[in-house]
N, C-alpha and C positions, 0 to 999 in steps of 0.2 A: 504494500500500500504506500501511497505517497505520504500520507500522514496517518497516525494511529488514532482512531476515534476512541479515546479512553472512556468517554462518558456515554458512548453509544456502541458498545461491543456486540456484534452479532453472535448469537448462539447458533444461527443457521440451521434451524430445524424447519425445513421447507415442506415437510410432509403436510398433506391435507390443505395445501395452499396457504399455509401460515408461516410467518417467519418471526421467531421470538427474538427480542433484543434484550441485552443484559440489563438495561435500565428502563425497560418498558416492553410493550407488545405492539408489533406492527400488525394491525388487524385487517389491512386490505387484502382481498383475495388475489393471490398471485396467478398470473396467466400462464398456464402450462404450455411448454413448447410442443409444437405439432411435428409430425413427420415420422420417419422410420423408427421402429422400436427393436430393430435387429440387434442381437447380442453377438459378441465374438464367439468363436468355436469353443473356447475353453477359458474359464475365469482363472486368474492367477491364484496362488495359494492364499488362504485366509490368514489373518494375523499379520498382514503386510500393509505397507503404504502404497496405495495406487495413486498414480500421478497422471493427469490428463492435460494435454494442450488441445483446446477446442479452436479449430481454424474455421472462421466463418466461410461461407460458400464462395465469397468473392475475394478472399485473401489467399495469395499464392503460397504454396508450400515452400518452407524455408528450413533446411536442416539445422540451421543455427538455433532454432527454437527448441526442438526436442533435445538436442545435444546440450544446449545451455541450461535449460530447466533441469535436466538430469544432473548437470554439474552443481547447480545450486542445492539440489536435494542431497547429493553426495557430501557436500561440505556441511550441510546441516546434520547429516548422519554422523559425520566425524566429530562435530562439536558436541552432540548429545553423548557420544561415547566418551569423549574427554571429560565432560561434566558429570555424567551419571555412572560411568563404568559399564553401561549397557546402552544399546541403541536400537533403532527400528530397522526393519528389513525393507529393502526396495526390491522391485521385480526386474526381470530381464525380458524386454527392454524396460528401463526405468520409467519412461514416459510413453503413455498410450496416446497416439495422435487420433483425434476424433474430428471428422469433417462435419461442420455444422449444417443444419438444415436451412439456414437463413443467411442473408448478407450481413455484413458488419452493422449496418445502420439499424437492422431489426433489433439486435441485442442492445444497442445504445438507446433506442427511442421507444421501445415497447414497455409501457408501464408494468411494473411488478412490485406492488406495494406503494406506500405513500412517499417514500424517500428515493429520489432519482439516484442518489449515491449508490444504491444497491441494485438498480435495474439490470445492468450488464451482467453482474455476477450471479444474481438470482436467476436470470434467464438462462445463463450457461448451466447453472447447477440443475435446474429443472429439466433441461434437455439431457444432461448426463444421467439423471435419475431414470428418465423414460427410455433412453436408448440402451442403457447398460444394466437395468434392473437394480440400481443402487437404492439405498435408503438414506435418510438423514434424521438421526444418526444411523450408522450401519455397523453392527457388531462384528461383521466379517472383515472389514477393511477400514483403515483411516484413509480418507480421500483428500487429494489436493487437485484443484482445478484451476487452470489459467486459461484465459481467452485473449485472443488478439482483437480486442474491441475496447474502446474507451471513449466516452464523451469528455473532451478535454476540460479539466477543472471541475468536473462533476463526479465522474465514476470513481469508485474505490473498491474496497474489498475487506476481508477480515478472516478470522478463524474462530472456531468453537464447535462443540458437539461432534467431534470427530471429523470435521471438514475444515479445509482452507480453501477460500475462493477468492481469486485475484484477477484484476482486469489488466488492460493492455500495457501499462507502464511496467508492471512486474514481469510480464512476459518479455517485453523489450529488454528489461534489465537482465533477465536470465540469458537472453540471446547475446548480450554483450554490446547492445546498441544504446544504452541509457545510463552511462556513467560508471562510477566505481563499483566493482563487483561486491565489495564488502557491504555496501548499502543493501544489496539484494540478499546476500547471505544472512545478514543480521535480521532483515525483515522476515525471511522464511523461518529462522529459528524462533522469532517472536510469535509468528502466527501458528506454527506447530505447537508452541507452548499452550496457546489457547485451545487448539484441537485436542491436546492431551488433557485439558481441563483446568489450566491455570488462568486466573484473572490478570488484568493489568496491574502493575505496581501503582501505588498512589502518588509516587514522586520519582524523580530521576535518581535511582538508587544504585546504579552500577550493574544492574541485572538486565538481561535481554527482554524482560517483561515490562521494562520502562523505556523511555526514550533513549536510554543508553545503548539500545540495539543499533542506533545510528553510528556508534563508535566501534562497532564490531571490527575485530575480534576482542576488543578490550572491554568485555563484559562477561559476567559469570552468573549462573543460577545461584540464588541463596539456598541455604539448607532447607528452608520451608518449601521453596519451589521444587527442589529435588524430591522432597518427600511427597509433594502434591502429585508429581508425575509418576513416581514409583508406586504410589498407592492409589492412583486414579483409575478412571474407567477403562483406559487402554494400557494398563500396566503389563498385561500379558503379551503385548506386542513388542516388548523390549527384551533383548537378550544379548 
């Protein structure tokens, strides 16, 4: 995300057309994506982190995106191992490329809830749910979705409830086209912390759950945060 919405953290439970927020409830009915519901021939192993790059139908394929997003995930995987002594598992390939049913403008402009900040990523998430038979939350996998779509100055993303959903600037960052890679490594560590069940820190405290993630790699989980991940809802995903 470009900025972390500390006071409006998405829990990202988009099932039943609802999206809960950490400081309230987004009660608008979300518009489900239409199109193919075909699933891949075989799902990856459960207990892993599934990572998706959703490429809108009018966005050209670019190998830098799956490669770069995979690199961001691998760095986050390394950081979690450093901090916790255990880490999450990725799949092979680490990033599943999904061709969207709609052009970029559809994801940017189709309302999905009351706050336009979330439209792009909620539209992406719901298409992934429909296409791949995913749930939110999903006890089988922790899911990360990135999409190459963003309304400049409006679209964002976040993490929570076993999901990370991010818009175009994060995908561009992973691909190496949007500044210092440490910014995107730290952002992913932060959002995965939410997906594993951690809240935002209440002040800039040197941990990646605060704005200190912008100083990555010069940040570290507190003992309370480590305990929160190791005893949280996705603790069995770590080894």
